[in-house]
C-alpha positions as CSV (number, residue, x, y, z in Angstrom):
1,M,-6.8,30.3,-17.0
2,N,-5.0,33.0,-15.0
3,N,-1.5,32.6,-13.4
4,R,-3.0,32.1,-9.9
5,S,-5.1,29.2,-11.2
6,V,-2.1,27.6,-13.0
7,F,-0.1,27.9,-9.8
8,H,-2.9,26.2,-7.8
9,W,-3.0,23.3,-10.3
10,V,0.7,22.9,-10.0
11,V,0.6,22.9,-6.2
12,A,-2.3,20.4,-6.3
13,F,-0.3,18.0,-8.6
14,V,2.8,18.2,-6.5
15,I,0.9,17.6,-3.2
16,A,-1.0,14.7,-4.8
17,A,2.3,13.1,-6.1
18,V,3.9,13.5,-2.6
19,L,0.9,11.9,-0.9
20,L,1.0,9.0,-3.4
21,V,4.7,8.3,-2.9
22,F,4.3,8.6,0.9
23,Q,1.4,6.1,1.0
24,R,3.3,3.7,-1.2
25,M,6.7,3.9,0.6
26,T,5.3,3.8,4.2
27,G,2.8,0.9,3.6
28,P,3.4,-2.6,5.0
29,T,3.7,-4.1,1.5
30,Y,6.6,-1.9,0.4
31,P,10.0,-3.8,0.3
32,L,11.9,-3.5,3.6
33,R,15.5,-2.3,3.3
34,A,17.6,-4.3,5.6
35,K,21.4,-4.1,6.5
36,A,23.8,-6.2,8.4
37,T,27.5,-6.7,8.8
38,V,29.0,-10.1,8.2
39,D,32.7,-10.6,8.7
40,G,33.3,-6.9,8.4
41,R,31.3,-6.6,5.1
42,E,28.0,-4.8,4.9
43,V,25.1,-6.6,3.4
44,S,22.2,-4.6,2.0
45,A,19.0,-6.3,0.8
46,R,15.4,-5.4,-0.2
47,L,13.2,-7.9,1.5
48,P,9.8,-8.3,-0.3
49,R,6.6,-8.0,1.7
50,T,4.2,-8.8,-1.0
51,H,4.0,-11.5,-3.8
52,A,1.6,-11.4,-6.7
53,G,0.5,-14.4,-8.8
54,Q,1.3,-18.1,-8.6
55,G,4.4,-19.8,-7.4
56,D,6.5,-19.4,-4.3
57,A,7.9,-16.0,-3.2
58,T,11.6,-15.6,-3.8
59,I,13.9,-13.9,-1.3
60,T,17.3,-12.8,-2.7
61,I,20.2,-11.8,-0.5
62,P,23.6,-10.6,-1.9
63,R,26.3,-12.9,-0.7
64,P,28.7,-10.9,1.5
65,D,31.6,-13.4,1.2
66,P,32.3,-16.5,-0.9
67,A,32.3,-18.6,2.3
68,A,29.1,-17.1,3.8
69,T,26.0,-19.2,4.0
70,G,22.5,-18.6,5.4
71,T,19.2,-20.0,6.4
72,I,15.5,-18.9,6.1
73,E,12.9,-19.6,8.7
74,F,9.2,-19.1,8.0
75,R,5.7,-19.8,9.2
76,R,2.2,-18.7,8.4
77,F,1.1,-15.4,9.9
78,P,-0.5,-14.9,12.3
79,T,-0.3,-18.4,13.7
80,S,1.6,-20.4,16.3
81,D,2.9,-22.8,13.7
82,D,6.4,-24.2,14.2
83,W,9.1,-22.4,12.3
84,T,10.3,-24.2,9.2
85,R,14.0,-23.8,8.7
86,R,15.8,-24.3,5.3
87,P,19.3,-23.4,4.0
88,L,19.6,-20.6,1.5
89,A,20.7,-21.8,-2.0
90,L,23.6,-20.3,-3.8
91,E,22.6,-18.8,-7.2
92,G,25.4,-16.8,-8.8
93,D,26.5,-14.1,-6.3
94,N,23.3,-14.4,-4.3
95,L,21.8,-16.5,-1.5
96,V,18.2,-17.4,-2.3
97,G,15.3,-18.7,-0.3
98,H,11.7,-19.5,-1.1
99,L,8.4,-19.0,0.8
100,P,5.7,-21.5,0.0
101,H,2.8,-20.1,-2.0
102,Q,-0.3,-19.1,0.0
103,P,-4.0,-18.4,-1.0
104,P,-4.8,-14.7,-1.7
105,A,-4.4,-12.6,1.5
106,G,-2.4,-15.3,3.2
107,K,0.7,-14.1,5.0
108,V,4.1,-15.7,5.9
109,A,6.5,-14.4,8.5
110,Y,10.1,-15.1,7.6
111,K,13.6,-14.5,9.1
112,I,17.0,-14.5,7.4
113,T,20.1,-15.6,9.2
114,L,23.5,-15.2,7.6
115,Q,26.5,-17.3,8.8
116,G,30.0,-16.0,8.5
117,S,33.2,-16.9,10.3
118,G,32.2,-14.6,13.1
119,G,28.9,-16.4,13.8
120,P,25.3,-16.0,12.8
121,V,23.8,-12.5,12.0
122,A,20.1,-11.8,11.7
123,L,18.9,-9.8,8.7
124,P,16.9,-7.9,9.9
125,P,16.6,-8.5,13.7
126,R,12.9,-9.1,13.6
127,A,10.7,-11.3,11.3
128,V,9.4,-9.8,8.1
129,V,5.8,-10.4,7.0
130,L,5.0,-11.1,3.4
131,R,1.4,-11.1,2.0
132,F,0.4,-13.1,-1.1
133,R,-2.2,-11.8,-3.6
134,G,-3.5,-12.6,-7.0
135,D,-1.9,-11.1,-10.1
136,V,-3.9,-8.0,-11.1
137,P,-4.0,-7.1,-14.8
138,A,-2.7,-3.6,-15.8
139,A,-6.2,-2.9,-17.3
140,I,-7.4,-2.9,-13.7
141,V,-4.5,-1.3,-11.9
142,I,-4.1,1.7,-14.3
143,P,-7.7,3.0,-14.0
144,H,-7.5,2.6,-10.2
145,I,-4.2,4.5,-9.9
146,L,-5.2,7.2,-12.3
147,G,-8.5,7.6,-10.7
148,M,-7.0,8.0,-7.2
149,V,-4.3,10.3,-8.4
150,L,-6.9,12.5,-10.1
151,A,-9.0,12.4,-6.9
152,M,-6.1,13.5,-4.8
153,M,-5.2,16.3,-7.2
154,L,-8.8,17.5,-7.5
155,A,-9.3,17.3,-3.7
156,V,-6.2,19.5,-3.1
157,R,-7.3,21.9,-5.8
158,A,-10.8,22.1,-4.3
159,G,-9.3,22.8,-0.9
160,L,-7.1,25.6,-2.3
161,E,-10.1,27.1,-4.1
162,A,-12.1,27.1,-0.9
163,L,-9.2,28.8,0.9
164,V,-8.9,31.6,-1.6
165,R,-12.7,32.0,-1.9
166,G,-12.6,31.1,-5.6
167,R,-15.7,30.5,-7.8
168,A,-15.0,26.9,-8.9
169,V,-15.5,25.2,-5.5
170,F,-18.7,23.3,-6.5
171,P,-17.4,21.8,-9.8
172,L,-14.1,20.9,-8.2
173,A,-16.0,19.1,-5.4
174,V,-18.1,17.3,-7.9
175,G,-15.0,16.2,-9.9
176,T,-13.3,15.0,-6.7
177,T,-16.3,12.9,-5.8
178,I,-16.6,11.3,-9.2
179,A,-12.9,10.5,-9.4
180,M,-13.1,8.9,-5.9
181,V,-16.1,6.8,-6.8
182,V,-14.7,5.6,-10.1
183,G,-11.1,5.2,-9.0
184,G,-11.7,4.0,-5.4
185,L,-15.1,2.4,-5.1
186,I,-15.4,0.9,-8.6
187,A,-11.9,0.2,-9.9
188,G,-10.7,-0.3,-6.4
189,A,-13.3,-3.0,-5.7
190,I,-12.5,-4.8,-9.0
191,M,-8.8,-4.7,-8.1
192,Q,-9.6,-6.0,-4.6
193,K,-11.5,-8.9,-6.2
194,A,-8.6,-9.8,-8.5
195,A,-6.0,-9.5,-5.7
196,F,-7.8,-11.1,-2.7
197,G,-11.0,-12.6,-4.0
198,S,-13.5,-10.2,-2.5
199,Y,-14.9,-6.9,-3.9
200,W,-15.3,-5.3,-0.5
201,T,-13.6,-6.1,2.9
202,G,-14.5,-3.0,4.7
203,V,-17.4,-2.4,7.0
204,P,-19.7,-4.1,7.6
205,F,-17.9,-7.2,6.3
206,G,-14.4,-6.6,7.7
207,Y,-11.8,-4.1,8.9
208,D,-9.8,-3.4,5.7
209,L,-8.6,0.1,6.4
210,T,-8.0,0.9,2.7
211,D,-11.7,0.1,1.9
212,N,-12.9,2.0,5.0
213,K,-10.7,5.0,4.2
214,T,-12.1,5.2,0.7
215,L,-15.7,4.9,1.9
216,I,-15.2,7.7,4.5
217,A,-13.6,10.0,1.9
218,V,-16.4,9.4,-0.6
219,V,-19.1,10.2,2.1
220,L,-17.2,13.4,3.1
221,W,-17.2,14.6,-0.5
222,L,-20.8,13.7,-1.1
223,V,-21.8,15.8,1.9
224,A,-19.6,18.6,0.6
225,V,-21.2,18.5,-2.8
226,W,-24.7,18.4,-1.3
227,R,-24.1,21.4,0.9
228,T,-22.3,23.4,-1.8
229,A,-25.1,22.6,-4.3
230,I,-27.5,24.2,-1.9
231,N,-25.3,27.3,-1.5
232,K,-22.6,27.6,-4.1
233,T,-20.8,30.3,-2.1
234,S,-20.5,28.0,0.9
235,R,-16.9,26.8,1.2
236,G,-16.6,25.5,4.7
237,W,-17.8,22.0,3.8
238,V,-15.4,21.6,1.0
239,L,-12.5,22.8,3.1
240,A,-13.5,20.4,5.9
241,A,-13.8,17.5,3.4
242,F,-10.3,18.3,2.1
243,L,-8.7,18.5,5.5
244,L,-10.3,15.3,6.7
245,T,-9.4,13.5,3.5
246,L,-5.8,14.8,3.8
247,A,-5.7,13.2,7.3
248,I,-7.0,10.0,5.9
249,W,-4.3,9.9,3.1
250,L,-1.6,10.4,5.7
251,I,-2.4,6.9,6.9
252,P,0.0,4.5,4.9
253,H,-1.6,2.4,2.2
254,S,-2.6,-1.2,3.0
255,V,-2.5,-0.8,6.8
256,L,-4.9,-3.4,8.2
257,G,-5.3,-4.8,4.7
258,S,-6.9,-8.1,3.7
259,E,-5.6,-11.0,5.8
260,L,-6.5,-14.7,5.5
261,D,-7.9,-16.2,8.7
262,Y,-6.0,-19.5,8.9
263,T,-8.3,-20.8,11.5
264,Q,-11.0,-20.9,8.8
265,A,-8.7,-22.0,6.0
266,P,-7.6,-25.5,5.1
267,P,-4.1,-26.4,6.5
């Protein structure tokens, strides 16, 4: 392996890592950082937007002042249910509220209001949406994550190989496709089943954007492998697959994810 090849692998790893962090931190299930000022003191909290496993979801807010109190309001999302309002309980130095457990893919919108001597303060100004899911074992999560990280790295590496007119375009395209199928379609489907009760919620059964993104990416790389197998000096299809896949990965993870239809669910 020459120095240029090593450099390309390092670049591929770095880009894949950045994409993974970007997708995780920009997705709608990543905790929301919220700040407010109560009686001249700043309150900073990480508000959860996903809850795994059984039991209610717990919302913890650092208490800004010994005299401060607060309330939590919530309702199922998306519904026109009336808001339920409950006081936050004092636990140590924190104010704590709970959201009632929902079936997998069920969502609850909630609002926090802190009360100081200066009056009520919303944290944050708008309601936060939290999604419930089943608890996914590490034996399922790890293969899925490793497979997708490997797929990202190989896709970037294949794109770089196509750009410099290298000789390893075809095997890199094959490796990318295999990693996507194993990590995305197979391990991803098993993870989806454990978390939300269905193996597949993309087309034609639903609009889950994560499933649909994975399917589109796999199809793109299958076409690239097919065209490159016919002509192993052809690099345009691999480069096109990489660029289109990169565009797909710039869409945050879990956008338009599984969502329980409460009109079809028991009350």
